[in-house]
C-alpha positions as CSV (number, residue, x, y, z in Angstrom):
1,X,63.7,-60.3,40.0
2,X,60.0,-59.6,40.3
3,X,58.8,-56.1,39.9
4,X,55.2,-54.9,40.7
5,X,53.5,-53.0,37.9
6,X,53.0,-49.3,39.1
7,X,49.7,-47.8,38.3
8,X,50.2,-44.3,39.7
9,X,52.3,-41.2,38.5
10,X,54.6,-40.1,41.1
11,X,55.2,-36.8,39.2
12,X,51.6,-35.9,40.2
13,X,51.8,-34.5,43.6
14,X,48.2,-34.4,44.8
15,X,46.8,-37.7,45.7
16,X,43.5,-37.6,43.4
17,X,45.9,-36.6,40.3
18,X,48.1,-39.7,40.8
19,X,45.2,-41.8,40.6
20,X,44.0,-40.4,37.0
21,X,44.9,-42.1,33.7
22,X,47.5,-40.7,31.8
23,X,44.9,-39.6,28.9
24,X,42.9,-37.6,31.6
25,X,45.8,-35.9,32.8
26,X,47.0,-34.7,29.5
27,X,43.8,-32.5,29.1
28,X,44.5,-30.9,32.4
29,X,45.6,-27.2,31.9
30,X,47.6,-25.6,34.7
31,X,45.9,-22.3,35.8
32,X,48.1,-19.5,37.4
33,X,47.1,-18.6,41.0
34,X,46.9,-14.8,39.8
35,X,44.2,-15.4,37.4
36,X,41.9,-17.2,39.9
37,X,41.5,-14.3,42.3
38,X,40.9,-11.7,39.4
39,X,37.5,-10.1,39.5
40,X,35.8,-10.1,36.0
41,X,33.0,-8.0,34.9
42,X,30.6,-11.0,35.2
43,X,31.6,-11.4,38.8
44,X,30.4,-7.8,39.5
45,X,27.3,-8.4,37.5
46,X,26.4,-11.4,39.4
47,X,26.9,-9.6,42.7
48,X,24.9,-6.6,41.7
49,X,22.0,-8.9,40.5
50,X,22.2,-10.9,43.6
51,X,22.0,-7.9,45.5
52,X,18.8,-6.3,43.6
53,X,17.0,-9.7,43.7
54,X,17.4,-10.0,47.5
55,X,16.4,-6.5,48.1
56,X,13.4,-6.9,45.9
57,X,12.7,-10.1,47.8
58,X,13.0,-8.6,51.4
59,X,10.9,-5.6,50.3
60,X,8.1,-8.0,48.9
61,X,7.9,-9.9,52.1
62,X,8.0,-6.6,54.3
63,X,5.4,-4.9,52.3
């Protein structure tokens, strides 16, 4: 009986993760979905700096 060599990992559900070699998948860290939606102080600082920069640019073009 002849069996073909399976190069994919069936335990990975996403099609791209199935194609990754095992040494790359070992370094992947599962991130909980709750932490992806949490706002940090760096996010708020980025929003504030973007708002100030946009307001300054609009005022510079108007004046």
